[in-house]
All heavy atoms as an XYZ file, in Angstrom:
951
protein
N      -9.945     -6.055    -14.423
C      -9.166     -6.171    -13.202
C      -7.979     -7.114    -13.401
O      -8.124     -8.152    -14.021
C     -10.144     -6.734    -12.181
C     -11.349     -7.217    -12.943
C     -11.306     -6.600    -14.282
N      -6.871     -6.735    -12.834
C      -5.674     -7.568    -12.898
C      -5.613     -8.397    -11.632
O      -5.708     -7.879    -10.529
C      -4.406     -6.690    -13.015
C      -3.169     -7.558    -12.959
C      -4.451     -5.891    -14.295
N      -5.461     -9.695    -11.790
C      -5.372    -10.575    -10.631
C      -4.169    -11.472    -10.795
O      -3.923    -11.997    -11.863
C      -6.627    -11.425    -10.498
C      -7.845    -10.602    -10.195
C      -9.041    -11.481    -10.028
N     -10.190    -10.634     -9.759
C     -11.421    -10.991     -9.929
N     -11.693    -12.190    -10.369
N     -12.399    -10.178     -9.661
N      -3.434    -11.638     -9.699
C      -2.266    -12.511     -9.718
C      -2.214    -13.217     -8.380
O      -1.587    -12.756     -7.449
C      -0.997    -11.682     -9.955
C       0.243    -12.541     -9.994
O       0.175    -13.754     -9.822
N       1.380    -11.908    -10.193
N      -2.931    -14.310     -8.268
C      -2.980    -15.068     -7.020
C      -2.128    -16.316     -7.177
O      -2.162    -16.968     -8.208
C      -4.418    -15.475     -6.681
C      -5.354    -14.309     -6.551
C      -6.163    -13.927     -7.604
C      -5.411    -13.581     -5.383
C      -7.023    -12.848     -7.486
C      -6.265    -12.501     -5.255
C      -7.081    -12.131     -6.310
N      -1.389    -16.648     -6.138
C      -0.586    -17.864     -6.177
C      -1.484    -19.089     -6.280
O      -2.684    -19.021     -6.061
N      -0.900    -20.207     -6.595
C      -1.691    -21.420     -6.764
C      -2.223    -21.957     -5.439
O      -3.215    -22.666     -5.411
C      -0.860    -22.484     -7.467
O       0.297    -22.770     -6.707
N      -1.568    -21.636     -4.350
C      -2.019    -22.072     -3.032
C      -2.223    -20.851     -2.141
O      -1.509    -19.861     -2.262
C      -0.978    -22.995     -2.390
C      -0.696    -24.296     -3.127
C       0.456    -25.033     -2.466
C      -1.933    -25.172     -3.145
N      -3.207    -20.907     -1.248
C      -3.457    -19.749     -0.386
C      -2.315    -19.527      0.604
O      -1.655    -20.464      1.049
C      -4.750    -20.108      0.343
C      -4.857    -21.596      0.256
C      -4.128    -22.005     -0.987
N      -2.089    -18.266      0.918
C      -1.115    -17.891      1.945
C      -1.885    -17.426      3.165
O      -2.944    -16.814      3.038
C      -0.222    -16.751      1.457
O       0.547    -17.162      0.367
N      -1.353    -17.725      4.336
C      -1.992    -17.289      5.569
C      -1.117    -16.237      6.219
O       0.093    -16.409      6.333
C      -2.182    -18.466      6.523
C      -3.133    -19.506      6.008
C      -3.261    -20.658      6.983
C      -4.157    -21.732      6.402
N      -4.277    -22.879      7.283
N      -1.761    -15.155      6.618
C      -1.068    -14.123      7.385
C      -1.866    -13.889      8.654
O      -3.063    -14.172      8.699
C      -0.923    -12.801      6.593
C      -2.287    -12.224      6.248
C      -0.079    -12.988      5.346
C      -2.248    -10.810      5.704
N      -1.210    -13.410      9.673
C      -1.887    -13.022     10.897
C      -1.898    -11.510     10.914
O      -0.842    -10.876     10.919
C      -1.176    -13.585     12.152
C      -1.862    -13.079     13.418
C      -1.161    -15.101     12.118
N      -3.104    -10.937     10.846
C      -3.207     -9.490     10.753
C      -4.537     -9.021     11.302
O      -5.513     -9.768     11.320
C      -3.066     -9.054      9.298
N      -4.566     -7.767     11.708
C      -5.804     -7.127     12.121
C      -6.502     -6.660     10.841
O      -6.010     -5.754     10.163
C      -5.495     -5.939     13.028
C      -6.747     -5.226     13.521
O      -7.681     -5.027     12.707
O      -6.780     -4.845     14.694
N      -7.628     -7.275     10.490
C      -8.264     -6.944      9.214
C      -8.686     -5.476      9.110
O      -8.622     -4.890      8.028
C      -9.467     -7.882      9.139
C      -9.680     -8.393     10.512
C      -8.368     -8.296     11.229
N      -9.109     -4.876     10.211
C      -9.509     -3.472     10.181
C      -8.318     -2.565      9.875
O      -8.440     -1.595      9.127
C     -10.146     -3.047     11.511
C     -11.468     -3.767     11.767
O     -12.184     -4.074     10.785
O     -11.788     -4.018     12.941
N      -7.174     -2.895     10.435
C      -5.985     -2.085     10.183
C      -5.502     -2.249      8.744
O      -5.141     -1.267      8.083
C      -4.870     -2.437     11.165
C      -5.161     -1.971     12.576
C      -4.011     -2.243     13.521
O      -2.902     -2.556     13.106
N      -4.277     -2.122     14.822
N      -5.488     -3.472      8.244
C      -5.060     -3.707      6.864
C      -6.053     -3.044      5.895
O      -5.647     -2.469      4.885
C      -4.914     -5.212      6.570
C      -3.852     -5.835      7.504
C      -4.575     -5.455      5.103
C      -2.476     -5.201      7.436
N      -7.330     -3.079      6.230
C      -8.324     -2.380      5.414
C      -8.029     -0.880      5.378
O      -8.104     -0.255      4.317
C      -9.726     -2.633      5.966
C     -10.816     -1.886      5.207
C     -12.204     -2.096      5.797
O     -12.335     -2.578      6.942
O     -13.172     -1.752      5.100
N      -7.680     -0.303      6.513
C      -7.374      1.133      6.565
C      -6.168      1.465      5.696
O      -6.153      2.474      5.004
C      -7.120      1.572      8.013
C      -6.965      3.069      8.160
C      -8.210      3.823      7.726
O      -9.303      3.556      8.189
N      -8.053      4.768      6.813
N      -5.151      0.624      5.729
C      -3.972      0.820      4.878
C      -4.388      0.832      3.405
O      -4.016      1.726      2.646
C      -2.919     -0.284      5.128
C      -1.825     -0.249      4.066
C      -2.305     -0.128      6.515
N      -5.185     -0.155      3.012
C      -5.622     -0.246      1.615
C      -6.461      0.964      1.219
O      -6.275      1.517      0.126
C      -6.391     -1.542      1.379
S      -5.366     -3.024      1.546
N      -7.357      1.388      2.089
C      -8.180      2.571      1.797
C      -7.302      3.798      1.611
O      -7.509      4.579      0.679
C      -9.230      2.790      2.911
C     -10.307      1.709      2.823
C      -9.837      4.188      2.827
C     -11.263      1.679      3.997
N      -6.315      3.994      2.489
C      -5.420      5.150      2.366
C      -4.693      5.147      1.022
O      -4.587      6.184      0.353
C      -4.395      5.178      3.503
C      -4.984      5.618      4.827
O      -6.051      6.215      4.878
N      -4.303      5.304      5.902
N      -4.201      3.996      0.627
C      -3.451      3.898     -0.636
C      -4.379      4.132     -1.827
O      -4.035      4.850     -2.769
C      -2.722      2.551     -0.719
C      -1.612      2.507      0.348
C      -2.145      2.333     -2.114
C      -1.026      1.147      0.575
N      -5.566      3.554     -1.775
C      -6.527      3.730     -2.871
C      -6.953      5.193     -2.980
O      -7.027      5.749     -4.087
C      -7.733      2.787     -2.695
C      -7.281      1.343     -2.918
C      -8.879      3.174     -3.622
C      -8.295      0.294     -2.496
N      -7.218      5.851     -1.856
C      -7.603      7.271     -1.891
C      -6.481      8.131     -2.458
O      -6.738      9.066     -3.234
C      -8.005      7.757     -0.501
C      -9.361      7.275     -0.003
C      -9.600      7.722      1.435
C     -10.478      7.768     -0.912
N      -5.242      7.837     -2.089
C      -4.120      8.585     -2.656
C      -4.074      8.406     -4.172
O      -3.819      9.362     -4.906
C      -2.794      8.136     -2.035
C      -2.563      8.719     -0.668
O      -3.222      9.664     -0.252
N      -1.617      8.158      0.064
N      -4.314      7.189     -4.636
C      -4.305      6.924     -6.075
C      -5.422      7.703     -6.773
O      -5.203      8.311     -7.823
C      -4.442      5.429     -6.339
N      -6.598      7.707     -6.184
C      -7.729      8.432     -6.763
C      -7.407      9.927     -6.842
O      -7.656     10.574     -7.858
C      -9.025      8.182     -5.949
C     -10.138      9.135     -6.360
C      -9.469      6.729     -6.113
N      -6.825     10.474     -5.768
C      -6.456     11.900     -5.755
C      -5.371     12.203     -6.789
O      -5.307     13.323     -7.302
C      -5.992     12.323     -4.365
C      -7.096     12.328     -3.360
N      -6.870     12.191     -2.006
C      -8.440     12.438     -3.493
C      -8.019     12.215     -1.360
N      -8.980     12.361     -2.248
N      -4.532     11.235     -7.098
C      -3.458     11.442     -8.076
C      -3.963     11.341     -9.513
O      -3.209     11.605    -10.451
C      -2.343     10.415     -7.849
N      -5.233     10.961     -9.668
C      -5.809     10.806    -11.006
C      -7.109     11.613    -11.125
O      -8.182     11.047    -11.365
C      -6.081      9.319    -11.291
C      -4.857      8.432    -11.227
S      -5.180      6.688    -11.630
C      -6.241      6.154    -10.285
N      -7.056     12.938    -10.953
C      -8.294     13.732    -10.954
C      -9.058     13.675    -12.278
O     -10.271     13.876    -12.303
C      -7.809     15.151    -10.648
C      -6.374     15.167    -11.041
C      -5.875     13.768    -10.797
N      -8.383     13.402    -13.359
C      -9.027     13.300    -14.675
C      -9.401     11.853    -14.998
O      -9.805     11.551    -16.118
C      -8.083     13.831    -15.767
C      -7.554     15.230    -15.518
C      -8.659     16.274    -15.534
O      -9.538     16.181    -16.408
O      -8.636     17.162    -14.660
N      -9.215     10.954    -14.048
C      -9.452      9.540    -14.276
C      -8.138      8.832    -14.565
O      -7.101      9.466    -14.734
N      -8.176      7.534    -14.597
C      -6.968      6.756    -14.845
C      -7.201      5.302    -14.535
O      -8.341      4.847    -14.451
N      -6.123      4.593    -14.336
C      -6.188      3.156    -14.066
C      -5.536      2.864    -12.728
O      -4.424      3.324    -12.459
C      -5.472      2.360    -15.179
C      -6.163      2.591    -16.526
C      -5.424      0.869    -14.842
C      -5.394      2.057    -17.711
N      -6.221      2.083    -11.912
C      -5.662      1.584    -10.658
C      -5.719      0.066    -10.722
O      -6.796     -0.522    -10.812
C      -6.445      2.088     -9.453
C      -6.053      1.488     -8.104
C      -4.597      1.776     -7.771
C      -6.965      1.996     -7.000
N      -4.558     -0.556    -10.734
C      -4.466     -2.013    -10.757
C      -4.088     -2.494     -9.365
O      -3.236     -1.907     -8.713
C      -3.379     -2.464    -11.730
C      -3.618     -2.104    -13.165
C      -2.465     -2.514    -14.066
O      -1.667     -3.398    -13.687
O      -2.351     -1.936    -15.155
N      -4.709     -3.573     -8.935
C      -4.332     -4.207     -7.674
C      -4.011     -5.666     -7.958
O      -4.625     -6.281     -8.824
C      -5.453     -4.124     -6.618
O      -6.607     -4.778     -7.122
C      -5.783     -2.682     -6.273
N      -3.046     -6.178     -7.246
C      -2.724     -7.592     -7.396
C      -2.220     -8.151     -6.081
O      -1.730     -7.418     -5.220
C      -1.691     -7.810     -8.513
O      -0.489     -7.149     -8.213
N      -2.366     -9.436     -5.941
C      -1.843    -10.176     -4.797
C      -0.831    -11.164     -5.340
O      -1.098    -11.854     -6.318
C      -2.953    -10.933     -4.072
C      -4.087    -10.111     -3.497
C      -5.184    -11.031     -2.975
C      -3.584     -9.214     -2.382
N       0.315    -11.198     -4.705
C       1.356    -12.130     -5.130
C       1.808    -12.941     -3.927
O       1.922    -12.433     -2.832
C       2.542    -11.369     -5.718
C       2.181    -10.529     -6.918
C       3.352     -9.719     -7.384
N       2.952     -8.819     -8.451
C       3.612     -7.743     -8.789
N       4.714     -7.398     -8.158
N       3.191     -6.977     -9.775
N       2.064    -14.203     -4.181
C       2.527    -15.087     -3.112
C       4.008    -15.366     -3.323
O       4.432    -15.735     -4.420
C       1.736    -16.381     -3.152
C       2.116    -17.349     -2.076
C       1.311    -18.611     -2.230
C       2.063    -19.747     -1.627
N       1.529    -21.025     -1.981
N       4.775    -15.158     -2.290
C       6.197    -15.480     -2.299
C       6.427    -16.542     -1.225
O       5.518    -16.882     -0.471
C       7.026    -14.222     -2.023
C       6.785    -13.133     -3.026
N       7.487    -13.023     -4.197
C       5.908    -12.105     -3.030
C       7.055    -11.976     -4.879
N       6.091    -11.399     -4.196
N       7.620    -17.037     -1.120
C       7.909    -18.102     -0.159
C       7.606    -17.687      1.278
O       6.940    -18.396      2.010
C       9.380    -18.535     -0.262
O       9.642    -18.916     -1.607
C       9.665    -19.713      0.657
N       8.080    -16.523      1.683
C       7.944    -16.119      3.086
C       7.026    -14.928      3.306
O       6.818    -14.499      4.431
C       9.327    -15.808      3.670
O       9.930    -14.742      2.952
N       6.460    -14.393      2.246
C       5.555    -13.260      2.427
C       4.511    -13.205      1.309
O       4.691    -13.747      0.228
C       6.328    -11.942      2.517
C       7.094    -11.564      1.268
C       6.534    -10.721      0.316
C       8.376    -12.042      1.050
C       7.232    -10.378     -0.827
C       9.091    -11.698     -0.098
C       8.506    -10.865     -1.043
N       3.400    -12.552      1.647
C       2.352    -12.262      0.672
C       2.481    -10.775      0.334
O       2.776     -9.956      1.204
C       0.980    -12.553      1.266
N       2.271    -10.456     -0.929
C       2.467     -9.079     -1.375
C       1.183     -8.535     -1.999
O       0.557     -9.192     -2.821
C       3.600     -9.041     -2.405
C       3.915     -7.666     -2.923
C       5.013     -7.695     -3.976
O       5.103     -8.686     -4.742
O       5.768     -6.727     -4.036
N       0.796     -7.351     -1.563
C      -0.327     -6.621     -2.140
C       0.289     -5.460     -2.909
O       1.094     -4.712     -2.363
C      -1.272     -6.064     -1.055
C      -1.683     -7.154     -0.073
C      -2.481     -5.392     -1.690
C      -2.350     -6.621      1.191
N      -0.080     -5.322     -4.180
C       0.491     -4.269     -5.009
C      -0.629     -3.393     -5.558
O      -1.632     -3.890     -6.059
C       1.310     -4.859     -6.176
C       1.868     -3.755     -7.063
C       2.439     -5.737     -5.651
N      -0.433     -2.090     -5.437
C      -1.340     -1.094     -5.995
C      -0.528     -0.289     -7.009
O       0.523      0.245     -6.670
C      -1.846     -0.130     -4.913
C      -2.598     -0.807     -3.805
C      -1.929     -1.317     -2.700
C      -3.973     -0.923     -3.851
C      -2.613     -1.927     -1.669
C      -4.676     -1.536     -2.819
C      -3.993     -2.039     -1.730
N      -1.026     -0.200     -8.233
C      -0.312      0.546     -9.271
C      -1.300      1.484     -9.949
O      -2.327      1.031    -10.474
C       0.293     -0.422    -10.282
C       1.145      0.235    -11.328
C       1.765     -0.801    -12.240
C       2.624     -0.132    -13.298
N       3.198     -1.099    -14.234
N      -0.986      2.806     -9.922
C      -1.887      3.757    -10.548
C      -1.203      4.475    -11.710
O       0.018      4.458    -11.835
C      -2.432      4.760     -9.524
C      -1.401      5.756     -9.010
O      -0.781      6.474     -9.837
O      -1.228      5.840     -7.783
N      -2.015      5.089    -12.547
C      -1.510      5.835    -13.697
C      -1.569      7.342    -13.438
O      -1.684      8.129    -14.368
C      -2.317      5.478    -14.949
O      -3.670      5.884    -14.788
N      -1.481      7.716    -12.179
C      -1.634      9.118    -11.788
C      -0.421      9.988    -12.060
O       0.485      9.624    -12.813
N      -0.401     11.137    -11.382
C       0.615     12.166    -11.622
C       1.997     11.788    -11.095
O       2.993     12.401    -11.469
C       0.166     13.489    -11.010
S      -0.101     13.420     -9.227
N       2.082     10.782    -10.251
C       3.380     10.363     -9.714
C       3.845     11.261     -8.577
O       3.199     12.253     -8.233
N       4.962     10.900     -8.000
C       5.552     11.626     -6.866
C       6.925     12.110     -7.294
O       7.723     11.330     -7.827
C       5.666     10.713     -5.625
C       4.296     10.153     -5.237
C       6.299     11.464     -4.455
C       4.346      9.011     -4.243
N       7.198     13.365     -7.037
C       8.496     13.938     -7.406
C       9.619     13.246     -6.642
O       9.451     12.856     -5.481
C       8.501     15.432     -7.107
N      10.766     13.098     -7.296
C      11.923     12.430     -6.688
C      12.283     13.025     -5.336
O      12.601     12.302     -4.389
C      13.145     12.509     -7.608
C      13.013     11.612     -8.828
O      12.157     10.697     -8.812
O      13.764     11.828     -9.790
N      12.226     14.350     -5.219
C      12.617     14.996     -3.960
C      11.610     14.757     -2.840
O      11.931     14.891     -1.664
C      12.849     16.504     -4.156
C      11.631     17.300     -4.576
C      11.460     17.435     -6.081
O      12.116     16.704     -6.850
O      10.640     18.266     -6.490
N      10.368     14.360     -3.192
C       9.343     14.093     -2.181
C       9.313     12.635     -1.724
O       8.838     12.343     -0.633
C       7.960     14.486     -2.713
C       7.798     15.985     -2.863
O       8.527     16.742     -2.188
O       6.934     16.401     -3.656
N       9.822     11.718     -2.539
C       9.760     10.286     -2.199
C      10.334      9.955     -0.819
O       9.707      9.194     -0.078
C      10.443      9.443     -3.268
C       9.548      9.012     -4.424
C      10.355      8.327     -5.518
C       8.431      8.099     -3.956
N      11.494     10.522     -0.423
C      12.022     10.160      0.899
C      11.166     10.660      2.068
O      11.331     10.211      3.194
C      13.391     10.848      0.939
C      13.734     11.158     -0.471
C      12.429     11.343     -1.183
N      10.219     11.554      1.810
C       9.431     12.168      2.883
C       8.013     11.619      2.996
O       7.286     12.004      3.907
C       9.346     13.683      2.653
C      10.684     14.377      2.583
C      10.487     15.862      2.334
C      10.902     16.183      0.922
N      10.788     17.607      0.598
N       7.606     10.740      2.101
C       6.191     10.386      2.029
C       5.642      9.652      3.259
O       4.442      9.696      3.499
C       5.861      9.588      0.756
C       6.631      8.277      0.714
C       6.081     10.420     -0.484
C       6.204      7.351     -0.401
N       6.502      9.013      4.042
C       6.033      8.335      5.247
C       6.188      9.207      6.496
O       5.877      8.763      7.603
C       6.771      7.007      5.446
C       6.506      5.999      4.349
C       7.536      5.525      3.559
C       5.232      5.522      4.110
C       7.307      4.601      2.554
C       4.974      4.597      3.107
C       6.013      4.139      2.331
N       6.637     10.434      6.333
C       6.810     11.373      7.442
C       5.446     11.939      7.835
O       4.710     12.433      6.970
C       7.752     12.526      7.034
O       8.987     11.970      6.606
C       7.983     13.487      8.184
N       5.111     11.879      9.140
C       3.819     12.428      9.565
C       3.677     13.895      9.159
O       4.609     14.681      9.269
C       3.847     12.291     11.091
C       4.830     11.197     11.351
C       5.856     11.297     10.251
N       2.500     14.235      8.671
C       2.086     15.589      8.284
C       2.735     16.082      6.990
O       2.493     17.211      6.586
C       2.296     16.602      9.412
C       1.555     16.227     10.662
C       2.243     15.754     11.773
C       0.171     16.289     10.717
C       1.560     15.378     12.920
C      -0.522     15.912     11.866
C       0.171     15.460     12.972
N       3.518     15.245      6.309
C       4.040     15.653      5.003
C       2.965     15.395      3.953
O       2.409     14.302      3.869
C       5.315     14.890      4.618
C       5.763     15.213      3.215
C       6.436     16.397      2.961
C       5.457     14.381      2.158
C       6.818     16.732      1.668
C       5.841     14.694      0.858
C       6.522     15.876      0.617
N       2.652     16.404      3.176
C       1.684     16.259      2.094
C       2.016     17.221      0.969
O       2.602     18.283      1.203
C       0.232     16.491      2.582
O      -0.664     16.219      1.505
C       0.021     17.910      3.097
N       1.673     16.831     -0.227
C       1.813     17.714     -1.377
C       0.428     18.186     -1.830
O       0.316     18.911     -2.801
C       2.510     16.999     -2.552
O       1.749     15.849     -2.911
C       3.925     16.594     -2.177
N      -0.592     17.773     -1.101
C      -1.959     18.141     -1.459
C      -2.253     19.570     -1.002
O      -1.618     20.092     -0.082
C      -2.957     17.170     -0.823
C      -2.829     15.765     -1.355
C      -3.784     14.823     -0.663
C      -3.572     13.397     -1.154
N      -4.377     12.445     -0.403
N      -3.252     20.168     -1.639
C      -3.681     21.517     -1.274
C      -4.286     21.509      0.123
O      -4.763     20.480      0.602
C      -4.704     22.033     -2.285
C      -4.133     22.241     -3.670
C      -5.212     22.691     -4.635
C      -4.634     22.782     -6.045
N      -5.673     23.075     -7.033
N      -4.297     22.667      0.772
C      -4.880     22.807      2.108
C      -6.329     22.317      2.064
O      -7.090     22.647      1.156
C      -4.818     24.276      2.583
C      -5.547     24.447      3.908
C      -3.376     24.724      2.702
N      -6.677     21.493      3.044
C      -8.027     20.956      3.132
C      -8.233     19.664      2.368
O      -9.298     19.059      2.445
N      -7.229     19.204      1.642
C      -7.373     17.968      0.869
C      -6.645     16.787      1.481
O      -6.756     15.683      0.981
C      -6.886     18.185     -0.567
C      -7.769     19.092     -1.366
C      -7.346     19.177     -2.817
O      -6.237     18.806     -3.179
N      -8.221     19.678     -3.647
N      -5.888     17.019      2.519
C      -5.175     15.917      3.148
C      -4.375     16.399      4.341
O      -3.966     17.557      4.397
N      -4.163     15.500      5.290
C      -3.436     15.861      6.510
C      -1.987     15.412      6.480
O      -1.206     15.817      7.325
C      -4.104     15.213      7.741
O      -4.065     13.788      7.578
C      -5.539     15.690      7.913
N      -1.650     14.558      5.551
C      -0.300     14.016      5.528
C      -0.105     12.898      6.533
O       1.022     12.574      6.901
N      -1.189     12.286      6.962
C      -1.091     11.194      7.937
C      -1.357      9.819      7.327
O      -0.988      8.807      7.904
C      -2.061     11.425      9.099
C      -1.680     12.550     10.041
C      -2.775     12.773     11.075
C      -0.357     12.257     10.722
N      -1.982      9.756      6.165
C      -2.382      8.473      5.581
C      -1.238      7.491      5.403
O      -1.283      6.365      5.891
N      -0.190      7.896      4.704
C       0.935      6.978      4.473
C       1.756      6.755      5.727
O       2.327      5.684      5.914
C       1.813      7.478      3.329
C       1.235      7.287      1.933
C       2.168      7.861      0.881
C       0.955      5.820      1.648
N       1.809      7.752      6.601
C       2.522      7.582      7.867
C       1.845      6.514      8.721
O       2.497      5.627      9.274
C       2.568      8.914      8.617
O       3.114      8.742      9.897
N       0.527      6.585      8.801
C      -0.240      5.581      9.554
C      -0.105      4.215      8.889
O       0.101      3.203      9.560
C      -1.721      6.010      9.676
C      -2.587      4.874     10.194
C      -1.843      7.236     10.574
N      -0.211      4.180      7.561
C      -0.074      2.913      6.829
C       1.283      2.277      7.114
O       1.376      1.071      7.370
C      -0.247      3.151      5.327
N       2.337      3.084      7.088
C       3.688      2.596      7.351
C       3.758      1.968      8.750
O       4.267      0.854      8.914
C       4.682      3.759      7.239
C       6.113      3.375      7.485
C       6.910      2.913      6.446
C       6.684      3.484      8.751
C       8.237      2.556      6.664
C       8.002      3.131      8.978
C       8.770      2.681      7.930
O      10.081      2.326      8.150
N       3.224      2.657      9.751
C       3.244      2.134     11.120
C       2.483      0.830     11.259
O       2.942     -0.107     11.913
N       1.318      0.754     10.630
C       0.507     -0.467     10.699
C       1.251     -1.640     10.069
O       1.330     -2.729     10.656
C      -0.859     -0.251     10.012
C      -1.729      0.685     10.863
C      -1.569     -1.588      9.767
C      -3.003      1.147     10.179
N       1.804     -1.429      8.893
C       2.498     -2.522      8.199
C       3.733     -2.960      8.988
O       3.992     -4.156      9.147
C       2.863     -2.125      6.757
C       1.592     -1.876      5.934
C       3.747     -3.181      6.107
C       0.611     -3.034      5.886
N       4.500     -2.019      9.509
C       5.684     -2.363     10.315
C       5.268     -3.118     11.575
O       5.942     -4.071     11.980
C       6.494     -1.112     10.668
C       7.226     -0.516      9.477
C       8.253     -1.478      8.926
C       9.060     -0.890      7.812
N      10.061     -1.795      7.275
N       4.158     -2.711     12.208
C       3.672     -3.410     13.411
C       3.220     -4.830     13.102
O       3.163     -5.668     14.001
C       2.524     -2.632     14.062
C       3.014     -1.425     14.819
O       4.184     -1.323     15.192
N       2.119     -0.472     15.036
N       2.898     -5.113     11.866
C       2.530     -6.464     11.443
C       3.745     -7.259     10.961
O       3.603     -8.356     10.420
C       1.475     -6.406     10.329
C       0.091     -6.151     10.826
N      -0.361     -4.890     11.164
C      -0.945     -6.993     11.058
C      -1.602     -4.981     11.566
N      -1.991     -6.244     11.518
N       4.940     -6.699     11.129
C       6.159     -7.389     10.710
C       6.401     -7.326      9.215
O       7.183     -8.103      8.671
N       5.725     -6.394      8.551
C       5.825     -6.299      7.105
C       6.650     -5.123      6.638
O       7.341     -4.462      7.414
N       6.544     -4.852      5.341
C       7.281     -3.759      4.729
C       6.393     -3.109      3.674
O       5.561     -3.779      3.057
C       8.569     -4.285      4.092
C       9.566     -3.191      3.772
O       9.451     -2.078      4.338
O      10.467     -3.439      2.964
N       6.579     -1.821      3.483
C       5.839     -1.079      2.467
C       6.848     -0.261      1.673
O       7.717      0.391      2.254
C       4.730     -0.209      3.101
C       3.934      0.542      2.026
C       5.278      0.736      4.142
C       2.681      1.215      2.565
N       6.754     -0.358      0.352
C       7.683      0.354     -0.526
C       6.896      1.092     -1.601
O       5.838      0.626     -2.022
C       8.656     -0.621     -1.187
C       9.580     -1.291     -0.205
C      10.522     -2.246     -0.889
C      11.412     -2.899      0.171
N      12.303     -3.884     -0.377
N       7.464      2.214     -2.032
C       6.817      3.019     -3.063
C       7.811      3.294     -4.177
O       8.950      3.689     -3.920
C       6.292      4.348     -2.478
C       5.699      5.220     -3.569
C       5.270      4.093     -1.386
N       7.376      3.072     -5.400
C       8.139      3.452     -6.585
C       7.256      4.405     -7.371
O       6.052      4.160     -7.525
C       8.465      2.240     -7.455
C       9.371      1.249     -6.800
C       9.587      0.021     -7.686
O       8.727     -0.368     -8.447
N      10.758     -0.580     -7.555
N       7.839      5.497     -7.845
C       7.030      6.462     -8.563
C       7.867      7.236     -9.554
O       9.082      7.390     -9.382
C       6.379      7.435     -7.571
O       5.445      8.257     -8.229
N       7.192      7.727    -10.572
C       7.828      8.558    -11.571
C       6.841      9.664    -11.919
O       5.675      9.389    -12.239
C       8.161      7.723    -12.808
C       9.314      8.219    -13.579
C       9.695      7.230    -14.683
O       9.007      6.255    -14.959
N      10.806      7.504    -15.317
N       7.285     10.905    -11.834
C       6.419     12.032    -12.132
C       5.807     11.863    -13.518
O       6.506     11.593    -14.488
C       7.207     13.354    -12.047
O       7.803     13.444    -10.759
C       6.299     14.550    -12.246
N       4.499     12.024    -13.578
C       3.784     11.919    -14.839
C       3.508     10.505    -15.310
O       2.848     10.307    -16.327
N       4.001      9.514    -14.590
C       3.831      8.124    -15.042
C       3.165      7.217    -14.012
O       2.979      6.040    -14.272
C       5.181      7.544    -15.423
C       5.787      8.286    -16.584
C       6.938      7.546    -17.104
N       6.825      7.551    -18.555
C       7.532      6.796    -19.341
N       8.377      5.928    -18.846
N       7.401      6.880    -20.637
N       2.880      7.724    -12.827
C       2.174      6.918    -11.847
C       3.031      6.425    -10.699
O       4.222      6.720    -10.614
N       2.376      5.675     -9.834
C       2.988      5.207     -8.593
C       2.624      3.745     -8.356
O       1.522      3.311     -8.673
C       2.490      6.062     -7.406
O       2.860      7.425     -7.648
C       3.060      5.604     -6.084
N       3.567      3.003     -7.784
C       3.322      1.631     -7.374
C       3.664      1.501     -5.890
O       4.757      1.854     -5.463
C       4.174      0.648     -8.172
C       3.858     -0.794     -7.812
S       4.673     -2.003     -8.879
C       6.331     -1.934     -8.238
N       2.696      1.025     -5.120
C       2.888      0.776     -3.691
C       2.834     -0.730     -3.482
O       1.890     -1.395     -3.912
C       1.801      1.464     -2.843
C       2.013      1.174     -1.356
C       1.781      2.968     -3.092
N       3.860     -1.254     -2.837
C       3.966     -2.685     -2.584
C       3.997     -2.930     -1.081
O       4.807     -2.336     -0.368
C       5.247     -3.218     -3.234
O       5.463     -4.552     -2.849
N       3.110     -3.800     -0.620
C       3.039     -4.151      0.799
C       3.361     -5.633      0.929
O       2.727     -6.474      0.287
C       1.631     -3.892      1.367
C       1.295     -2.401      1.274
C       1.522     -4.393      2.798
C      -0.153     -2.111      1.548
N       4.348     -5.948      1.741
C       4.713     -7.339      1.998
C       4.380     -7.677      3.450
O       4.759     -6.949      4.364
C       6.205     -7.548      1.742
N       3.653     -8.758      3.633
C       3.293     -9.229      4.977
C       3.771    -10.672      5.127
O       3.621    -11.479      4.203
C       1.774     -9.156      5.178
C       1.197     -7.749      5.210
C      -0.320     -7.786      5.096
C       1.623     -7.032      6.485
N       4.343    -10.993      6.290
C       4.891    -12.339      6.479
C       3.812    -13.426      6.421
O       2.721    -13.256      6.943
C       5.539    -12.289      7.862
C       5.087    -11.044      8.504
C       4.505    -10.150      7.464
N       4.163    -14.517      5.779
C       3.279    -15.676      5.674
C       3.515    -16.565      6.883
O       4.647    -16.757      7.323
C       3.577    -16.452      4.369
C       2.842    -17.782      4.340
C       3.214    -15.608      3.160
N       2.423    -17.105      7.393
C       2.485    -18.014      8.530
C       2.359    -19.427      7.999
O       1.462    -19.728      7.212
C       1.346    -17.723      9.525
C       1.370    -18.706     10.669
C       1.434    -16.299     10.030
N       3.259    -20.308      8.421
C       3.161    -21.696      7.989
C       2.459    -22.503      9.062
O       2.478    -22.174     10.230
C       4.556    -22.271      7.714
O       5.351    -22.184      8.866
N       1.816    -23.556      8.649
C       1.104    -24.415      9.584
C      -0.270    -23.881      9.906
O      -0.782    -22.967      9.273
N      -0.900    -24.438     10.942
C      -2.238    -24.038     11.332
C      -2.209    -22.668     11.979
O      -1.338    -22.355     12.770
C      -2.840    -25.032     12.332
C      -3.442    -26.242     11.715
C      -4.181    -27.001     12.791
C      -4.928    -28.172     12.177
N      -5.617    -28.933     13.196
N      -3.200    -21.878     11.654
C      -3.379    -20.579     12.298
C      -4.662    -20.676     13.126
O      -5.706    -21.019     12.609
C      -3.530    -19.447     11.249
C      -3.767    -18.130     11.931
C      -2.283    -19.384     10.375
N      -4.518    -20.407     14.427
C      -5.679    -20.458     15.287
C      -5.901    -19.099     15.920
O      -5.002    -18.256     15.950
C      -5.482    -21.500     16.422
O      -4.316    -21.143     17.158
C      -5.342    -22.891     15.864
N      -7.087    -18.853     16.385
C      -7.373    -17.577     17.026
C      -6.435    -17.372     18.196
O      -6.155    -18.291     18.952
C      -8.832    -17.553     17.528
C      -9.844    -17.594     16.403
S      -9.662    -16.239     15.224
C     -10.281    -14.902     16.176
N      -5.936    -16.155     18.312
C      -5.021    -15.841     19.399
C      -3.579    -16.116     19.064
O      -2.694    -15.834     19.846
N      -3.291    -16.700     17.898
C      -1.904    -16.983     17.501
C      -1.215    -15.736     17.040
O      -1.746    -14.912     16.406
C      -1.863    -17.999     16.366
O      -2.291    -19.245     16.835
């Protein structure tokens, strides 16, 4: 496993169930992109104003012409019955609602990297904040 944690913890304010759903969607997409097996690396990076979660797979990648459409609801390149095209659209909405950003870099035949940035909260974090 690849791990890249900053020297000090970062605090974010987020709905854990929603962030879990985002991660599950991204991981499932990676698994589907590697039907013969492959490598999925995850890492956490700390920046000054945001925490970053990175998923990098060695799968089939996303075609250049499809990249601009991947967050569009109901867009999918999967076969009928294998996906609804809602996973990345929902993930995008959740991350944006948390004040964050989600970016995808991909190359056909070489894999995909999904980067999620969520704002870091400074000072004490209390329930209801």
